[in-house]
C-alpha positions as CSV (number, residue, x, y, z in Angstrom):
1,M,137.2,257.6,251.4
2,K,135.8,259.6,248.5
3,D,133.8,262.8,248.3
4,K,130.5,263.2,246.9
5,H,132.3,263.7,243.4
6,G,134.1,260.2,243.7
7,H,137.3,262.0,244.1
8,P,139.8,260.6,246.6
9,Q,139.5,262.5,250.2
10,I,142.4,264.8,250.1
11,D,143.6,264.2,253.9
12,G,147.4,263.9,253.3
13,S,146.8,259.9,253.4
14,R,147.9,257.0,250.8
15,K,145.6,254.6,249.8
16,L,146.1,251.4,248.0
17,L,144.8,251.5,244.6
18,E,141.8,249.4,244.3
19,T,141.2,249.9,240.6
20,D,143.5,250.4,237.5
21,T,142.3,254.0,237.1
22,F,142.5,257.5,238.8
23,R,141.8,260.8,238.3
24,F,144.5,263.6,238.3
25,D,146.2,266.3,236.2
26,C,149.0,268.9,236.7
27,H,149.2,271.9,234.4
28,P,150.1,275.7,234.7
29,Q,146.3,276.7,235.0
30,T,145.8,274.1,238.0
31,P,145.6,276.7,240.8
32,C,148.2,274.9,243.0
33,F,150.7,274.1,240.5
34,T,154.4,274.4,241.7
35,R,153.1,274.2,245.4
36,C,154.5,270.8,245.8
37,C,157.9,272.3,244.6
38,H,158.3,274.1,248.1
39,D,159.1,272.3,251.6
40,A,159.0,269.0,249.8
41,D,160.4,265.7,251.6
42,M,161.8,264.2,248.3
43,Y,163.5,260.9,248.6
44,L,166.6,260.7,245.7
45,Y,167.4,257.3,244.5
46,P,171.0,256.2,242.7
47,Y,169.3,256.6,239.2
48,D,167.8,260.0,240.2
49,I,171.4,260.8,241.2
50,I,172.8,259.8,237.8
51,R,169.9,261.8,235.6
52,L,170.1,265.1,237.7
53,K,174.1,265.5,237.6
54,N,174.2,264.7,233.8
55,C,171.3,267.4,233.2
56,L,173.4,269.8,235.3
57,S,176.5,268.8,233.7
58,I,178.4,268.6,237.2
59,S,180.1,265.6,239.1
60,S,178.2,263.7,241.3
61,E,180.5,264.7,244.1
62,R,179.1,268.3,243.4
63,F,175.6,267.2,243.1
64,L,175.8,265.5,246.6
65,E,177.3,268.4,248.1
66,Q,175.2,271.3,246.6
67,Y,171.6,269.7,246.5
68,T,171.1,266.8,248.9
69,L,170.9,265.9,252.7
70,T,171.3,262.6,254.3
71,A,168.7,261.3,257.2
72,F,168.5,257.9,258.6
73,R,164.4,257.2,257.9
74,D,162.9,253.5,258.1
75,N,166.7,251.9,257.6
76,P,168.7,252.7,260.8
77,Y,171.9,251.2,258.9
78,F,171.9,253.3,255.7
79,P,170.8,256.9,255.1
80,N,168.3,258.2,252.7
81,L,169.4,260.8,250.7
82,M,167.1,263.7,250.2
83,L,166.7,266.5,248.0
84,K,167.7,269.8,249.7
85,M,165.4,272.7,249.2
86,S,166.4,276.2,248.9
87,P,166.7,278.4,252.0
88,G,164.4,280.9,252.7
89,E,160.8,280.9,254.1
90,R,159.1,279.3,251.0
91,K,161.9,276.4,250.8
92,S,161.5,276.1,247.4
93,C,163.3,273.3,245.0
94,S,166.5,274.5,243.8
95,F,165.5,273.6,240.5
96,L,162.3,275.6,240.5
97,A,162.5,278.7,238.4
98,Q,159.0,281.2,237.8
99,G,158.0,279.3,234.4
100,G,158.3,275.6,236.3
101,C,160.8,272.8,237.0
102,T,164.2,273.8,235.0
103,V,164.9,269.9,235.1
104,Y,161.6,268.6,234.2
105,E,162.9,266.0,231.6
106,D,165.2,264.4,234.3
107,R,163.1,265.0,237.4
108,P,163.2,262.5,240.2
109,F,161.3,259.4,240.6
110,S,159.2,260.6,243.6
111,C,158.2,263.9,241.7
112,R,157.9,262.2,238.6
113,A,155.5,259.1,239.8
114,Y,153.3,261.4,241.8
115,P,150.3,261.0,242.6
116,L,151.3,257.2,242.3
117,E,153.5,255.7,244.8
118,R,155.1,252.2,243.9
119,A,155.8,249.5,246.6
120,V,157.9,246.5,245.6
121,A,157.7,243.5,248.0
122,R,159.6,239.7,247.8
123,S,157.5,236.7,247.7
124,S,158.4,234.1,250.0
125,A,160.4,232.4,247.9
126,G,162.6,235.3,247.2
127,K,162.5,235.7,243.4
128,K,159.1,237.1,242.3
129,R,158.5,240.4,242.8
130,A,154.7,241.6,243.9
131,V,154.2,245.2,243.2
132,H,151.5,247.4,244.6
133,F,150.4,250.7,243.8
134,F,149.2,253.8,246.2
135,L,147.3,256.8,245.5
136,A,149.0,259.5,247.9
137,C,146.9,262.4,248.7
138,H,147.7,265.6,249.9
139,E,145.9,268.9,251.1
140,H,147.7,271.4,249.0
141,C,147.3,269.3,245.6
142,L,144.2,270.1,243.8
143,G,145.3,267.9,240.6
144,H,142.9,265.2,242.3
145,K,140.3,267.1,241.4
146,E,141.1,267.5,237.6
147,P,138.6,265.3,235.5
148,R,141.5,263.6,233.6
149,E,141.7,259.6,234.1
150,W,144.4,257.6,233.7
151,S,145.3,253.9,234.3
152,V,148.5,253.0,235.9
153,N,150.3,252.0,232.5
154,E,148.9,255.2,231.0
155,W,150.6,257.2,233.6
156,I,153.7,255.2,233.5
157,K,154.1,255.6,229.8
158,D,153.1,259.6,229.7
159,Q,155.4,260.1,232.5
160,Q,158.5,258.1,231.4
161,I,158.6,256.4,234.7
162,Q,159.3,252.7,233.4
163,I,163.0,253.2,233.4
164,F,162.8,254.5,236.8
165,N,161.2,251.3,238.1
166,D,163.6,249.3,236.5
167,M,166.5,250.8,237.9
168,N,164.7,251.4,241.4
169,D,164.0,247.5,241.2
170,L,167.7,246.9,241.2
171,W,168.1,249.1,244.3
172,V,165.5,247.2,246.1
173,D,167.9,244.3,246.3
174,V,170.9,246.5,247.7
175,D,168.8,248.1,250.2
176,A,167.7,245.1,251.6
177,L,171.2,243.9,252.2
178,F,171.9,247.3,254.1
179,R,168.7,246.5,256.3
180,G,170.6,243.6,258.0
181,N,173.3,245.7,259.4
182,P,176.1,244.4,257.2
183,W,178.7,246.8,258.8
184,G,178.9,245.0,262.1
185,R,180.6,247.3,265.1
186,Q,182.2,249.6,262.9
187,G,178.9,250.9,261.6
188,V,178.5,253.9,259.3
189,D,181.9,254.9,260.3
190,G,183.4,251.7,258.7
191,P,185.6,251.7,255.5
192,A,182.6,249.1,254.1
193,F,180.0,251.7,254.5
194,K,181.9,254.4,252.8
195,M,182.7,252.4,249.9
196,A,178.9,251.1,249.8
197,F,177.5,254.6,249.9
198,M,180.0,255.8,247.1
199,A,179.2,253.1,244.8
200,C,175.4,254.0,245.2
201,F,175.4,257.4,245.0
202,N,178.9,259.0,244.2
203,I,179.1,257.4,240.8
204,D,181.7,259.5,239.3
205,K,184.2,258.7,242.5
206,F,183.4,255.4,241.8
207,K,184.1,255.3,238.3
208,M,187.8,256.6,239.2
209,F,188.0,254.1,242.1
210,V,187.5,251.4,239.3
211,F,189.5,252.7,236.5
212,E,192.5,254.3,238.5
213,S,193.4,251.6,241.1
214,T,194.1,247.9,240.7
215,F,190.3,247.1,241.1
216,L,189.9,245.7,237.5
217,S,192.9,243.5,237.9
218,R,191.4,241.8,240.7
219,F,188.1,241.0,239.1
220,D,186.7,238.8,236.4
221,V,185.3,241.5,234.1
222,S,184.9,241.1,230.5
223,P,186.3,243.6,228.1
224,E,182.7,244.1,226.6
225,R,181.4,245.0,230.1
226,I,184.4,247.4,230.6
227,D,183.6,249.2,227.5
228,K,180.2,249.7,228.7
229,L,181.6,250.7,232.2
230,T,183.5,253.5,230.3
231,A,180.5,254.4,228.3
232,S,177.8,254.5,230.6
233,D,176.8,255.7,234.0
234,V,174.0,253.4,234.4
235,E,176.3,250.3,233.8
236,L,178.6,251.7,236.3
237,M,175.6,251.9,238.9
238,K,174.7,248.3,238.0
239,F,178.3,247.3,238.1
240,G,178.5,248.7,241.7
241,F,175.7,247.2,242.7
242,D,177.1,243.9,242.1
243,W,180.4,244.8,243.8
244,I,178.4,245.6,246.6
245,K,176.6,242.1,246.6
246,L,180.2,240.6,246.6
247,F,181.6,242.2,249.2
248,L,179.0,242.0,251.7
249,T,177.9,238.5,250.9
250,G,180.6,236.8,249.0
251,A,178.2,236.0,246.3
252,G,176.5,237.7,243.2
253,P,177.6,237.8,239.6
254,L,180.9,239.5,240.1
255,T,183.6,237.0,240.7
256,L,187.4,237.4,241.8
257,K,190.1,236.4,239.1
258,I,191.5,233.0,240.1
259,R,195.2,233.8,240.5
260,K,198.0,230.8,239.8
261,K,200.2,229.9,242.1
């Protein structure tokens, strides 16, 4: 539903974007500027953690402890990682300063993409992705009343969202595995869950696990890929996803070395 000016009716809902364009803008002159940076229910994805912990020059272990909370939401078998708000009445984002966001270049996907929400589905064949965009509207956000008009592709380019989309698409496949309760009776207290959580979110700890144990001696990993794992947290994240698929399903691109008898 729209108001008399053709703007989305702001009622806290999310609506399927029926056209390729929408009106929105956010800048310091917008009356509600930084209001969304308080008491936010912000999801964090694996790539978000990499970007933020590197921006802050801290370990993923410290980032998880200092800036995140875990909460079971739509998946009862694997928790969502949420951005922790600062204590106090206003519950502001930990990265908010008087002048605005202090991690703006590396801000999380959910913050970066607003007001767009992207939903990725699977076709019945399980190969082709179906992507839908929704327009989120919240009472406190007056950016929807700004005159600037965007296409979906223009917004993705302007906000540098595509790399986040690409990384989050990889996460969709792993998240789908978790929804089948692969942990069995041990549940989230078992070692399989703890290893999977580490590979997804604690990338520095996973790197130590890969390089400071017998891990690489047991898997068929090319020297070229090992070099990439050494140099890139993103490549480590992708490798961790491959490893999760292998130990949960016995399949995937990662394979064990064939031992001679």
